[in-house]
C-alpha positions in Angstrom: 3.7 -28.7 -24.2 5.2 -30.6 -20.8 2.2 -32.6 -19.1 2.4 -34.1 -16.1 -0.4 -36.1 -13.9 -0.5 -36.7 -10.4 -2.1 -39.9 -9.4 -2.3 -39.7 -5.3 -4.1 -41.5 -2.9 -7.6 -39.6 -2.0 -8.8 -39.2 1.2 -11.7 -40.0 1.6 -14.4 -37.2 2.4 -11.7 -35.0 3.8 -10.9 -32.1 1.5 -8.8 -30.2 4.2 -6.2 -33.3 3.7 -7.0 -33.7 0.2 -5.6 -29.8 -0.7 -2.4 -30.7 1.6 -1.8 -33.3 -0.1 -2.3 -31.9 -3.7 -0.7 -28.5 -2.6 2.8 -30.6 -1.4 2.4 -32.5 -4.8 2.2 -29.2 -7.0 5.2 -28.1 -5.4 7.4 -31.0 -7.1 6.2 -30.5 -10.3 8.4 -29.2 -12.9 8.5 -25.7 -13.1 8.4 -25.9 -16.9 5.1 -28.0 -17.0 2.3 -26.6 -18.9 -1.0 -29.0 -17.6 -1.4 -31.1 -14.5 -3.9 -33.6 -14.8 -5.5 -34.5 -11.3 -7.7 -37.8 -10.8 -11.6 -37.6 -10.5 -12.8 -36.1 -7.9 -9.4 -35.5 -6.3 -10.9 -34.0 -3.3 -13.2 -36.0 -1.3 -13.1 -39.4 -3.3 -17.1 -41.2 -4.2 -19.6 -40.4 -2.3 -21.5 -43.4 -0.7 -24.8 -41.3 -0.3 -27.3 -38.0 -1.8 -27.0 -36.9 2.2 -23.1 -36.6 1.6 -23.9 -35.4 -1.5 -25.4 -32.8 -0.3 -22.4 -31.7 2.6 -19.8 -31.9 0.3 -20.3 -30.5 -3.4 -19.3 -27.3 -3.8 -20.1 -24.3 -5.8 -17.7 -22.2 -8.3 -17.1 -20.3 -5.3 -16.2 -24.0 -2.7 -12.5 -24.5 -1.4 -11.8 -26.6 -4.1 -12.2 -24.4 -7.2 -10.8 -21.6 -5.0 -7.2 -23.7 -4.2 -6.7 -24.5 -7.8 -7.5 -20.9 -9.3 -4.5 -20.0 -6.9 -3.2 -23.1 -8.0 -2.3 -22.8 -11.4 -1.9 -18.6 -11.0 0.9 -19.5 -8.1 2.6 -22.2 -10.8 2.1 -21.1 -14.2 0.1 -25.1 -15.7 -3.3 -25.3 -16.2 -4.5 -28.0 -13.9 -7.7 -30.5 -14.8 -9.5 -33.1 -12.7 -12.9 -33.0 -11.3 -14.9 -32.7 -7.9 -18.5 -32.8 -6.6 -20.3 -29.6 -7.6 -23.7 -28.2 -6.9 -26.3 -26.3 -9.1 -29.8 -25.0 -8.8 -29.9 -28.3 -6.6 -28.7 -31.0 -8.3 -25.3 -32.4 -7.8 -22.7 -33.2 -11.4 -19.3 -34.9 -11.3 -17.7 -32.1 -12.3 -14.8 -31.8 -14.3 -12.4 -28.7 -14.6 -9.6 -27.0 -17.0 -8.4 -23.6 -14.7 -5.5 -21.6 -16.7 -2.7 -19.3 -15.0 -5.0 -16.1 -15.8 -7.8 -17.3 -13.4 -10.4 -18.4 -16.3 -12.0 -22.2 -15.9 -13.8 -24.5 -18.2 -16.2 -26.6 -16.9 -17.8 -29.9 -18.3 -20.1 -32.5 -16.3 -19.8 -36.4 -16.7 -22.5 -37.2 -18.7 -22.2 -41.4 -18.3 -22.1 -43.7 -15.7 -20.8 -47.6 -15.7 -23.8 -49.8 -14.8 -22.4 -52.5 -12.9 -20.6 -49.7 -10.9 -20.8 -50.3 -6.6 -20.5 -46.1 -6.9 -23.6 -44.8 -8.7 -24.8 -42.6 -6.0 -27.9 -40.5 -6.9 -25.7 -37.4 -8.8 -26.8 -35.5 -12.1 -25.5 -36.5 -15.3 -24.7 -33.8 -18.4 -26.0 -33.8 -21.6 -23.3 -31.9 -23.6 -20.0 -32.4 -25.1 -16.7 -30.8 -23.5 -16.3 -27.3 -25.2 -12.4 -26.9 -27.2 -10.7 -25.6 -24.5 -8.0 -23.9 -26.4 -4.6 -23.3 -24.6 -1.4 -22.6 -25.5 -1.7 -23.5 -28.8 -3.6 -26.9 -28.3 -7.2 -27.9 -28.8 -8.1 -29.6 -26.0 -11.1 -31.4 -24.5 -12.1 -33.6 -21.5 -13.9 -36.7 -20.4 -14.6 -38.2 -16.8 -14.3 -41.5 -16.3 -16.8 -44.2 -17.6 -17.2 -41.2 -20.4 -14.4 -43.0 -22.5 -16.2 -46.2 -22.6 -19.0 -44.4 -24.5 -16.7 -44.1 -28.2 -19.4 -42.3 -30.2 -19.3 -39.3 -27.6 -15.5 -39.6 -27.8 -15.8 -39.5 -31.4 -13.8 -36.2 -33.1 -13.6 -36.0 -37.1 -12.4 -32.5 -38.0 -9.2 -33.0 -36.2 -10.9 -29.5 -33.7 -9.1 -32.1 -31.2 -5.5 -32.5 -30.0 -5.3 -34.1 -26.6 -8.1 -35.4 -24.4 -8.3 -35.7 -20.6 -9.8 -38.4 -19.0 -9.3 -37.9 -14.9 -10.2 -41.3 -13.7 -10.4 -43.7 -10.4 -11.0 -47.3 -12.7 -10.7 -49.5 -10.1 -7.6 -52.4 -10.1 -10.0 -55.6 -11.3 -10.4 -53.3 -14.2 -7.0 -52.2 -15.6 -7.0 -54.1 -19.1 -10.1 -52.3 -20.1 -8.8 -49.0 -18.5 -5.5 -49.2 -20.2 -7.2 -50.6 -24.2 -10.0 -48.0 -23.8 -7.6 -45.2 -23.6 -5.4 -46.8 -26.6 -8.4 -47.3 -28.7 -9.8 -43.3 -27.4 -6.2 -42.2 -29.3 -6.0 -44.0 -31.8 -9.6 -43.9 -33.4 -9.7 -40.2 -32.6 -5.4 -39.5 -33.6 -4.8 -37.7 -31.1 -2.9 -37.6 -27.3 -4.9 -39.2 -24.3 -3.9 -38.6 -21.3 -5.6 -40.8 -18.2 -5.6 -40.1 -14.7 -6.0 -42.5 -12.2 -5.9 -42.1 -8.4 -4.7 -44.2 -6.1 -5.1 -46.3 -2.8 -8.7 -48.0 -2.1 -12.0 -46.8 -0.7 -15.0 -49.1 0.8 -15.9 -49.5 -2.6 -12.6 -51.1 -4.6 -8.8 -50.7 -5.2 -7.9 -48.6 -7.4 -4.0 -48.7 -7.9 -4.6 -49.5 -11.4 -1.9 -47.3 -13.3 -2.4 -43.7 -15.2 -1.2 -43.2 -18.8 -0.1 -40.7 -21.8 -0.3 -42.4 -24.8 0.4 -40.2 -28.2 -2.0 -40.6 -31.4 -0.4 -44.2 -32.5 -1.2 -45.9 -28.7 2.5 -45.9 -27.4 2.6 -44.8 -24.2 5.0 -41.7 -23.9 4.8 -41.3 -20.0 8.2 -41.7 -17.8 7.9 -41.4 -14.1 9.9 -38.9 -12.2 9.3 -38.8 -8.2 6.4 -40.5 -8.2 4.6 -38.0 -11.6 4.5 -39.2 -14.5 5.5 -36.7 -17.3 4.9 -36.8 -21.3 6.6 -33.9 -24.1 3.9 -33.9 -26.5 4.6 -32.3 -29.5 1.1 -31.1 -32.3 3.9 -30.5 -35.2 4.1 -34.6 -35.1 0.4 -35.1 -34.1 -0.4 -32.3 -37.7 2.6 -34.6 -39.9 0.9 -37.7 -39.2 -2.4 -36.0 -39.4 -1.5 -35.3 -42.9 -0.7 -39.2 -44.1 -4.9 -39.6 -44.2 -7.3 -38.6 -41.0 -9.6 -41.1 -40.1 -12.7 -40.4 -41.4 -15.0 -42.0 -38.4 -19.0 -40.4 -39.8 -18.2 -42.8 -42.9 -19.9 -47.1 -42.5 
């Protein structure tokens, strides 16, 4: 499977500009790509108040999801990221996995980083990501700070091959970001994709690299036209696991 990361500079609270930017960048993606990962809150960035959430959050028929479905079908690859969603009077930082068929899988972010300036009043999920079966791979999603919690991220039955993490990690925490991703990849024996935004807003500078790590914690990404790519191989992963899968349920 060929995966790609688009790390764009998010125009704060400007959906139209962000959607135009992503459409242009998707046109640069290699045609044989299977999956593209966008940063956390790709169409708005973090919002600073509940009032802005009220104005900007979308339901499943909103402009972000409609465009994602159109892009996935047109380019014939899946697209993952997150956006601010509204449901029954609550607001969620919601990850999506949109397939070329139009099918969508969702996961609501379940953790906030306690020291973050970005803790606006959105609701948290309490259910782990569904397992997404796409082109022979078992895939799960986390969002940004979720990776800080190893038990929440844990796989102990070889049921996940690839973990996707759309994020907005600030530059001041780039060391932590990189090494937590490596830890999650090694302990779960999976491929992991950390798609971070770039640029800055009123809260942070976000020029922290994006990464694609294999099950040994090796960065396997390469850059082409400002897009990161990696070829991931399930047979190599399975061979690695046959040598001995860590039973993380043991003491």
